[in-house]
N, C-alpha and C positions, 0 to 999 in steps of 0.2 A: 846171417841168421841171428846174431846177437843184437844187431840194430833193429831188426823187425820185432824182436821180443820187447825191446825197450819202448818202441812206439806203441805197442799194444798195451803195455803196462801204463804208459802215460795217458792214453785214451780212457782206460778203465778208471784211473784215479780222477780224471776230469769229470767223467760222467757221474761218478759217485758223489762228488762234492756239489755238482750243479743240478742233480736230479731233484724233482719236487719232493718236499717233505710233508707227509701226512700228519695232521694235528688231530688228536683225539680230544673231544670235549664232551661234557655231560649234557644230555638233553633234558630240558626242564619244561614242565607244563606252563603255558601262558595263555593270554587272551588274544585272539586274532582281531586285527583292526581292519575295518572296511572303510575306505575313504571315497568320498565323492569330490571330483574336481570340477571347477568351473571358473568363469571369469567374473571380475568385479569392476565396478565403476562408482566413484563418489558422486552423489547427486544431492542437490539442495532439497530440503524438506518442503519448502514452499516456493512456487514461482508465480509471480503476478505480472501480467502484461498490462501496461498502462496505455490507455487510448485517449485520443483527443475527444473533447466534449463539445466542440464547436468548430466552425470554419475560420480560417485566417492565416496570417503569416506567423510562424513560430519564432520565438526568441529564446535560445537556450540560456539558462541561468549561468552565471559566471563560472562556478566550479565545474560545469559540464559543457562549456563552450567549445571544447575540443572535439565534440561529437563522439565518434567511435573511440577516440583517444582517451575518453573518460571511462571506458569500460574497465571494471575492476575497482572503481572507487566506492567507498562505503557511503550509504545514505541513511538518514534517519526518517522515521515516519513523519509525514507532514512537511518534509523539506521541499522547497521549491526546486523543480527540475527545469521548468520552462514556462513561458507565457505565450498565449496565442492572441495576437493583437486583434482587437475588435474596435476600430476607431469610432464607428458609428455609435455603438453602445457606450463607449467612453464619453463621447460628447453628450449623449442623452443623460448619462448619470451626472455629469457636471452641472447640466442645466437643472436637473431634478433637485439636486442638493441646494442650488441657489434659490429655486422656487420655494423649497421647504423652509429655508432660513428666512426668506422674506415673509412667508406666511406666519412664522413663529414671532417675528418682530412685530407684525401687525396685530397678532393676537395679544401682545403685551399692552396694546393701547386700548382705551375704553371703546366699547361698542358704539357705532354711530348714533343710535337712538338713546343711549344711556343718559346723556346730559339732558335731553328733552324730557325723558322720564323723570329724572330727579326734579326738574323744574315743575312738571305737572303734579308730582306727588306733594311738593311743597305748597303749591297753590291749592290743592285739594285739602290739605290739612288746615290751611288758613280759612278756607270757606266753611269747613266743618265746625270751626269755633264760632263763627258768626251767623251761620244759617239759621240757628234756632232763635236768634233775636229778631229775625224778620228784616234785617238790614240788607240781606242778599236774597234775591229771588231763588226759589227752589230749582227753577229750570236751569239757572246758571250753575248751581251746585251739581246737578245731574249731568250737565254738559262737561264740567270739569272731571267728574268721576268717569264718564265714558272715555274721555281723552286719555286719562291715566291708564285705564284698562287696555286701550288700544296700543299705547306705547309699551306697556308690559308685554303684550303679545309680540310687538315688533322686536323688542330686545331679545326675547326668547328665541324667535325665529333667526335673528342674527347670530345668536350664540350657537344654535344648532348648525347653521350654515358654516360658521367658522370652524367648528369641530369636525364637520364632515370634510371640509376642504383640507384640514391638517391631516386627517386620517388617510385621505386619498393620496395626497402628496407623499406621505410617509410610506404607503404601500407601493407606490410607483418607484420610490427610491430603493426600497428593499428588493423589489423585483429586478431592477437594473443591477444592484450590487450582487445578487445571486448569479445573474448572467455573467458579470465580470469575474466572479469567483470561478465559474466554469472555465474561464480562459486561463486560469492558473493550473498548471500541471504539477502535482505534488506526489512525493513518494508515498505509496500506500502502506508500506511496512518498513521496519528496520532491516537493512540487508546490504546487498552488493549489487551495483549496476552491472548486469551481465549482457545487455544488448542495447544498442542505440540505433534506431531505424529512421532517423531524420537528421537534417542538417540545419544549421542556423539560417533563418531567413526563408525557409521553404514554405510554400503554400500547402497547408494540410486541411483535411476535411474531417467532419465529425465522424468518429469511429475509427480513424486511422490509428494503427498501432505505432507508438512512439518509442517506448522504453520497455525493458524487461528488468524487474528487480527480483533477485533471489535471496532467500533467507540466509542468515549466517549459519543456522543449524543445518547439518548435513546428515545423510544416511548412506549406507552401503547397499547398492543394488547389485546382486549377483545373478548370474545366469547359468543354469545347468541343463544338461541334455535330457531329453524325454526319458531315456532308459535309466537315468539316475534319480529323477525327481522323487520317485516313490520312497527313496531312502532318507529324504530330508524332512525333518519334522520341526515345528516351532519349539524353541527352547534348547535345541542342540547347540553345542559349541562349535566354532569354526576357527581355522587359522587363516590369516590373510597375509599375502605378500604383495606389496605395491611396488611398481617399477621405480617410483620416486624414492623408495626406501629399500633398496635391494638387500641390504645387510640386516634388515629387521623383519621380525615376524610378529604380527599383531593378532590378538584374540578378539573374537566377536561371538555374538549369540544370534541365532535365527529368530527373527521377530514374526515373520509370516512367509507363507508360500502362496503366490498368486495362483488362482485356480485355472487360469487359461494361459495357453502357450502363445508365444508370438507367432502370428500366422505365416510370417516369412521364414524365420529361422527354426521354428518348431522347438524353441528352447523356453524353459520356464523361468520366471523371475522369482528370486528369493531375496527378501528384505532382511538385512542384518544390522544389528546395532553394535558398533565398535566399542570395545572397552579400552579406556585410556588412549584416545586418538592423539596424534601429535598436534602441536599448536598450529602448525602451518598446513594442516590438511586442507586441500583445495578441491573445489568442484572440478570434475573432469579427470582426476587421477584414476588410473586403471591398474589392474593387477590380475 
């Protein structure tokens, strides 16, 4: 009997000390917060796809000779990415430059009829001085005058032909240089090489997509469900958590809400501008 009483007492004490304790707190008025949850992805602000402008065998520039291994490298606007070999145009351009230089050298020489014209004009001046004395027949003077006029016309025709030939050769060279320039594939913007769709030595055709260059500037693309998009307005603040920065929370502001849903997922795209993004924020990061 005494042992049973002791057991009951022990059980009662244990229950007393282990039972839940109610805590009384003061209820205060506050503002209820409504949150909209979604997914985010870091996207480049601009993406430019670089295409071939002629046919030929491609030669990747030295910094990008690794092909897809060069993805992620920074590029500057106008930097040479590759050349597309056009051997026929190259030969024609070399010949055109040689022809133009030869024509320039010839143009520095006197015109073929210029020496004859000088002699004819000297003879005409001599006859003009003596024709009045009657020592030279008038017919001889007129003949000399006609010859001088004929040679003046010949010199002018030669000058016109020389200039026309120079202009023609110059235009041909410029046209071929433009064709050769099309064989140079250059970066259209400052940015990062995000795709390479060719290999060194490959035969490419006009219009083939070769490279993709993305801008350094990024933005945050968020996606929210259809039932939540009505709560999202431009100018609203948002909190971002990226998987690459699990221990950090970033702030952003809603820039715009795209008016049409993705036809596959039926989710709406929200564009956000990140405040104080980390230095190594990279395209493709999600959260």
